[in-house]
FIBANU-260863 format. One record per residue: residue in three letters; x, y, z negated of N, C-alpha, C in turn. Coordinates in steps of 0.02 Angstrom, whole numbers, plus 50000, padded with zeros to 5 digits. Example, Ala and Ser with C-alpha at 12.3 -4.5 7.8 and 13.67 -1.06 7.14 Angstrom:
REM FIBANU-260863
Ala506604971649610506154977549610506604983549610;Ser506424988849646506844994749643506455000249606;
END
This chain:
REM FIBANU-260863
Met495194973949815495824971749845496274977749858;Ser496904977249842497344983049849497554984149921;Phe497794990249934498044991750001498624987150019;Ile499014985349969499614981349984499404974650014;Thr498874971549989498664965150015498204965950076;Arg497834971450079497394972350137497764974750198;Phe498284978550188498624981750244499214977650268;Asn499244976550332499754972350361500444975550354;Pro500904972450318501564975550309502004974850370;Leu501754971850424502174970850483501984975250542;Phe501444979050536501214982550595501734987450620;Ala502174989850578502674994750600503164991850650;Leu503164985150658503574982250710503284983550780;Ala502674986150782502364987750847502674994150874;Phe503314993650890503664999650910503605000850985;Cys503725007251003503615009151073504215007651117;Ala504775005451086505365003451124505655008951167;Ala505585015151144505985020551174506645020551136;Trp507205021551171507845020951136508345026051162;Ser508855027051123509385031651143509905027951185;Thr510415031651209510935028651249511265022851212;Ala511395017451247511655011451215512225008451255;Ile512535003451225513105000151257512874996351319;Ala512314992751311512074988651366511324989451373;Ala511084989151435510364989751446510034983051433;Val509404983351409509014977351398508664975651464;Thr508834970051492508554968251557507894964451547;Asp507484964351599506854960851596506964953451613;Gln506584949251578506594942151594506224941051659;Ser506394935751696506104934851763505934927651776;Gln505534926751829505344920151854505074915551799;Pro504514917551769504224913251717503934906951746;Asn503874901951704503554895651723503074893651667;Val502504890951684502024889051632501614883051654;Gln501484878651607500984873451614500454874951562;Asp499844876351584499334878751538499104873251491;Thr499314873751429499084869151377498974873251314;Pro498464871451274498364875151212498964874351165;Val499144879751133499694879651084499394881151016;Lys499494876650968499234877650901499584883550867;Ile499184887550832499464893250796499294892450722;Lys499644896250681499484896650609499344903850591;Leu498894904750543498734911550520498974912350448;Thr499284918050435499494919550367498884922250329;Glu498974923550265498434926250224498194932950250;Met498614936550287498434943050313498274942850388;Ser498084936950412497864935950482498424937050532;Met499044936450511499594936650558499664929850592;Ile499804929950657499844923850697500574921650701;Thr500704915350685501374912550698501314907250751;Val501804907250797501804902750853502484899150857;Pro502504893150885503144889650891503534891950952;Val504124894650942504534897350996505194893450999;Ser505364891251059506014887951070506484892851106;Ile507114892651086507624897051115508184892651143;Asn508314893351207508834889351240508734881951227;Gly508104879751223507944872751212507974870551140;Ser508174874851094508204873051023507564875350989;Gly507374871850937506774873550900506244868250906;Pro505614870050898505354876850894505434879950825;Tyr505424886750825505464890750764504824894950759;Asp504614896350698504024900450688504194907750702;Phe503814910750750503864917850766503184920950756;Met503174927350738502554931050736502364933350806;Leu501744931950826501494934350891501264941550883;Asp501584946150919501444953250909501374956650977;Thr500734957350999500614960851062500764968351057;Gly500844970850996501014977850987501744979350991;Ser502164974150991502884975150995503114974551067;Ala503444979751091503654979851161504194974751176;Lys504594972951125505154968351135505134962651085;Thr505424957051106505504951351062506114952551017;Ile506044950450954506564951250904506714944450873;Val507354942850867507554936550834507954938250772;Asp507844934350719508214935450658508954934550670;Gln509354938950640510074938950652510394932250632;Lys510164929250578510444922850556510314917450608;Leu509714917450637509554912550688509974913750751;Ala510064920150769510474921750827511184919250817;Thr511434919750756512104917250741512124909650744;Glu511614906450716511584899150717511584896450789;Leu511214899850833511154897650902511714900350946;Arg512164904250917512724907150953512494911151014;Leu511984915151003511734919451057512244924951070;Arg512394926051132512944930451152512734937851144;Pro513094941751103512944948951097513134952551162;Val512704957251182512834961151243512814968651230;Gly512734970751168512714977851153512264979351094;Glu512054985551088511584987451036511174993451059;Lys510604994351028510144999651044509905003050981;Thr509775009550986509415013050933508685013050952;Val508285009350915507575008350932507145013050891;Ile506675016250923506225020950891505575017350873;Gly505425017050809504805014050787504325019450762;Met503755017150735503245021950713503405025250647;Leu503785021850604503945024750540504685026450533;Ala505095023650575505805024650568506145022350632;Ser506795023250634507195020550689507815017250660;Arg508095012650698508705009450675509065006250734;Lys509695004750724510075001350776509944993850772;Met509894990850830509814983650835510314980850885;Ser510544974850871510964971350919510534968750976;Val510824968151034510504965151092510884958651108;Val510504953151113510814946651127510504943551189;His510894939451222510654936051282510364929251265;Val509804927451297509524920751290509464917751359;Asp509594911251363509514907751427508774906351441;Ser508384905251388507674904251397507304905251332;Leu506684907451338506204907551283505594903551306;Ser505314899551261504734895551281504254894751224;Val503614894551242503064893051196502634887851229;Gly502624881751201502274876351235502574875351304;Gly502164875451356502414874651424502594881151458;Ala502534886751423502684893251453503414894951441;Val503784895951496504504897051492504684903451530;Val505084907651499505374913451533506134912851528;Pro506484912351584507204911351581507604917851582;Asp508214917451557508734922451570508514929551552;Gly508544931251488508354937951467508754940251407;Glu508594946151384508934949051326508414951451276;Val508544950151212508084951751158508464955451104;Phe508084958551059508394961851002508534956950946;Ser509024958650904509184954650846509294959250787;Thr508984957550730509074961450670508984956950609;Asp509234959150553509164955150492508454955750466;His508184950050444507504949650417507004952650466;Ala507004949950527506594952950580505854952850565;Ala505614947850532504884947450521504674950250454;Asn505084949250402504954952250336504254950650309;Ile504014944650323503354942750298503384936050264;Asp503804931550288503834924750264504514922150282;Gly504844918950233505524916550246505564911550302;Lys504994908450320504994903550374504934906650443;Val504734912950446504664916250511505344918850533;Arg505534917150594506214918650617506244924050670;Gly505674927250685505704932550734505004934850754;Val504984939250803504374942150829504354941050905;Leu503824938050929503734936951001503334942751028;Gly503654946851072503354952951095503114952751167;Glu502904958551191502594959151256503084957951314;Asp503734958651303504204957151357504164949951379;Phe503964945451333503824938451351503104937551373;Leu502634940151335501924938851346501674941751412;Arg501964947251435501704950651494501754946351557;Asn502134940951555502204936651613501614932051624;Phe501134932051576500594927251578499924930651561;Asp499384927151579498744928751548498744925251480;Leu498484928751430498514926351361497824926151331;Leu497634920351304497024919751265497214918451192;Ile497004922851148497084921851076496414919551049;Asp496384913551023495754910451002495794909150927;Tyr495504913750888495514913050815495054907450791;Arg494534905950828494064900750806494384893850806;His494764892450859495054885850866495794885650847;Leu496064891450825496764892050804497244889750859;Val497134892250919497584890850975497694897151015;Ile498234897351053498314902151106498404898251171;Arg498254901451227498374898451292498754903551334;Leu499274901351367499664905451412499614902451481;Glu499434906551530499314903951597499604908751649;Ser499924905951699500164910151754499574913751786;Ala499674920051799499114924151823499164925251899;Pro498574925951932497914924951903497744917451900;Gly497464915351844497314908351834496584907251819;Ser496424901051799495724899251790495404903051732;Met495794904951682495494908551625495224915251647;Ser495644919451677495424926151694494914926151750;Leu494944921051794494474920751850493774918551828;Ser493744914451776493094911751755492794915151695;Ala493184918951658492944921951595492394927051608;Leu491894926851566491354931851569491424936651511;Gly491244942851524491294948051473491524954451506;Glu491434959951472491634966351500492394966851505;Arg492624968751564493344969451576493554976651562;Leu493854977551504494084984251485494774985451513;Pro494874991051548495534992351578496064993451524;Leu496664991051538497234991851494497724996851524;Gln497975001251483498515005751503499165002251482;Leu499575000451531500164996251519500795000351507;Thr500775006851517501345011151505501105017351467;Ser501575020751434501405026951400502045031151395;Thr502065035751349502675039751338502815040351264;Cys503445040651247503665041551178504295045851180;Gln504305051351142504845056151144504985058651214;Gly504455059351253504515061851321504795056751370;Lys504895050551348505155045351392504615040051404;Pro504615037051463504115031851477504225025651434;Thr503675022651413503705016351377503325011051418;Arg503545004851410503244999351447503004994051398;Asn502694988951426502454983251386501954985551333;Arg501494989851353500984992351308500304989551328;Leu499864988851280499184986451293498704991351259;Ile498574996951293498185002351263497495002451295;Val496985002051252496295001851274495935007951247;Gly495455010551285495085016451264494535014651215;Gly494465018651162493945017651113493695024251086;Arg493085024251059492795030351031492495028850962;Ile492555033650918492235033350852491805039550847;Pro491145038950861490715044950863490745049150800;Glu490845045950742490875049750679491475054550677;Leu491975053150719492585057350719492625061650781;Gly492085061750821492095065650882491965061350943;Asn491905064451000491735060851061492335059351106;Glu492935061551085493505060451128493695053051128;Thr493965050851185494195044051191494905043551164;Met495015038551121495675037451092496005031551127;Gly496665031851133497045026351160497275021851102;Leu496995015851097497145011351042497565005551066;Leu498115004351032498574998951050498284992351026;Leu498144987751072497884981151056498444977151023;Asp498354975750958498924973650918498764967450876;Ser499074961850895498994955750854499434955950793;Gly499864961050787500284961850729500004966750679;Ala499354968350684499024972650636498394969050611;Asn498204970350550497574967550526497094972850501;Gln497224979050517496794984650496496754989650553;Leu496144991950567496074997450615496455003450587;Thr496965005650623497415010850598497405016650646;Leu497275022650620497255028650661497825033250641;Phe498175035850690498735040350676498465047450673;Arg498195049150616497915055750605497935057150530;Asp497845063450513497925065550443497295064350402;Thr496725063950434496105063350396495605059150435;Leu495145056050397494585052350426493925055850415;Gly493955062150393493355066050385492975064350321;Ala492345066450319491935065450259491855058050244;Gly491905056350181491805049350160492445045450153;Glu493015048450168493635044750161493835044350087;Ser494215039150072494465038450004495075042949995;Arg495265043749932495875047549918496475043949947;Ala496945047649976497545044550004497935041049950;Glu498115034849963498485030849915499125028449947;Pro499645027349907500275024849936500215017549955;Ile500505015750011500555008850032501285007550051;Trp501455001250056502124999350077502064995550143;Thr502464997450190502444994150255503154992950278;Ala503244987350313503914985550336504084989350400;Ser504674992250401504934995550460505564991950480;Phe505504987450529506054983150550506264978750491;Ser506794980350455507024975750403506994978650333;His506684984550325506644987350258505944990150247;Trp505774991450184505114993650166505095001250161;Val504545004050185504445011350186503785012950153;Ala503775018050110503155020250079502805025250124;Ala502145024550129501745029150168501075030150134;Ala500765035850147500105037250118499575035650170;Ala499025032750146498475031050191497815032250156;Ala497345035350193496655035950169496235030850206;Ala495695028550175495275023350205494555025750210;Arg494195022750257493485024350266493155018750306;Thr492535017350291492155012650332491855016450392;Ile492035014050451491785016950513491155013250534;Arg490605016850545489975013550562490005010250630;Ser490355013350678490355010550745490995012550782;Leu491345007450806491925008450850491705006350919;Lys491665010950965491425009751033492005007451077;Leu491915001751109492414999051156492034997151219;Gly492075001351269491675000251329490935000851311;Ser490534996051334489814996251320489634992751255;Ser490124989751221489994986251159490284990151100;Ser490174987751040490434991150982490564986250926;Val490984988350880491124984550819490844988750762;Ser490434985650720490084989250667490434988350600;Asp490384993550559490604993350489491304990450482;Val491774993750514492474991650511492854996650468;Thr493284994150425493694998450383494275001150423;Ala494375007650421494935010850455495375014350404;Ile496005014850420496455018850379496775024150423;Ala496925029850392497275035250426497985035450399;Leu498465034350444499165034250424499465041050440;Ser499565044950389499795051850401500545052150411;Arg500925047450381501645047450391501815043050451;Arg502155045850499502355042050558502925045750592;Ala503305042150630503865045250666503625046850737;Asp503695042150782503485043250851503035037550873;Val502475039350903501995034450926501785036150997;Asp501545031151034501325032451103500595030451111;Ser500225030251055499505028951057499185032651000;Asp498515032350997498155035850944498015031350884;Gly498185024950891498065020350835498165013150856;Leu498015008550809498095001450820497424997950815;Leu497264993750864496654989850865496834982550853;Pro496694979750794496894972750781496494967850824;Thr496844963050852496494957650888496074953450841;Ser496244953450776495874949250728495174951850714;Leu494974957550742494284959950736493814955750779;Phe494084951450822493684947750871493824940250863;His493334936050882493464928950876493934926350929;Ser493984929950985494484928251036494594934351080;Val495174934551111495374940151154495734937251215;Leu495514939151274495854937151336496194943251366;Ile496854942851371497254948251400497524946051467;Ser497334949751519497604948451586498114953851602;His498754951951600499274956851613499304958651687;Val499204953751731499214955251803498604959251822;Gly498024957251795497404960751812497344967551778;Gly497724968551723497704974851687497054975951650;Phe496774970551621496154971351584496154966651524;Val495694967951476495594963651419494844962251413;Ile494674956151394493984954351378493964952551304;Leu493554956151267493484954851196492904949851186;Asn493034944451149492544939151140492294936351206;Pro492734933951249492524931251314492134924751306;Ser491744923051356491424916551360491614913251425;Phe491564906551426491774902651484491204897951502;Pro490754900151546490154896151560490284889451590;Lys490834888551625490974882151656491084876651605;Thr491264878651544491364873751491490794874051440;Gly490324878451451489754878951407489894882551342;Gly490404886651340490544890051277491144894651282;Asp491534894951227492094899651224492764896251235;Val492754890151263493374886551279493494887051354;Pro494084889351375494214890251446494274883551483;Pro494144883551547494214877351586494944875351593;Thr495054869051606495734866651619495944868751689;Pro496594869451702496834871451768496584866651822;Gly496354869551878496144865551934495414863551931;Ser495064864951875494354863051870493954867851912;Arg493384865551934492934869551977492244869951946;
END
């Protein structure tokens, strides 16, 4: 299988959201509301998650769920269709490139029963660049208001006001999340960085961005050491255009995450990059489910829920 089909062409949207001076500041959305119900998701051929997103009560529209993207992005054509009010523009710094994006105001964003009112999101042409039916990227500025369960086995996500029954009842190792970092010497927010080690590459702990918008363990380094393949060109999307980059690949025998590990995982080393605020990308698709507690500041990989006898979380109010 070629790098083009194995490598996620959207991971470059996992930008750190550091930006230069702009016309208007991007404000945080506030006062979220949620009714915990499972939301059906769809997976693309490259394990990208699409979710139904409503904007100002219109929709739903297919958006890519991207925990690695600090901000939500809406396709410019959809923003025009919905008459979203422009409030300025920003120069956004991504991992492979930077570009100017419009900032538009939304009265509300919602996924299932989860609603976040009155906020501002980015708008750009061809925001998703993966499928003509995808109209944007749902980022951490929305997701951080909730506890989030991504369930690949049952093809659902659950969003719950925190702390809720999911995070309180879930069993599994609670790995701490670093929710802020730095990029170009400036603080970045809406990050989900977890510590990991690859003994074959040394004993140092790496900060890996937990990224549902990636389908390959990606390390921001020039080499993967002995056993790596020859660097080959790949194409990856950077916002709305394609960028060529070189990547070497290698099978990693063990990726240590807390007291557990993932065995025999293929990693790539991305030598071309602009600015990053982590040491690499950790795809959520490496696990059958992932529970992210934004309020608690932890993640459980492959959680179990004993009150239901398996990996399905309890309904709200159950004891």
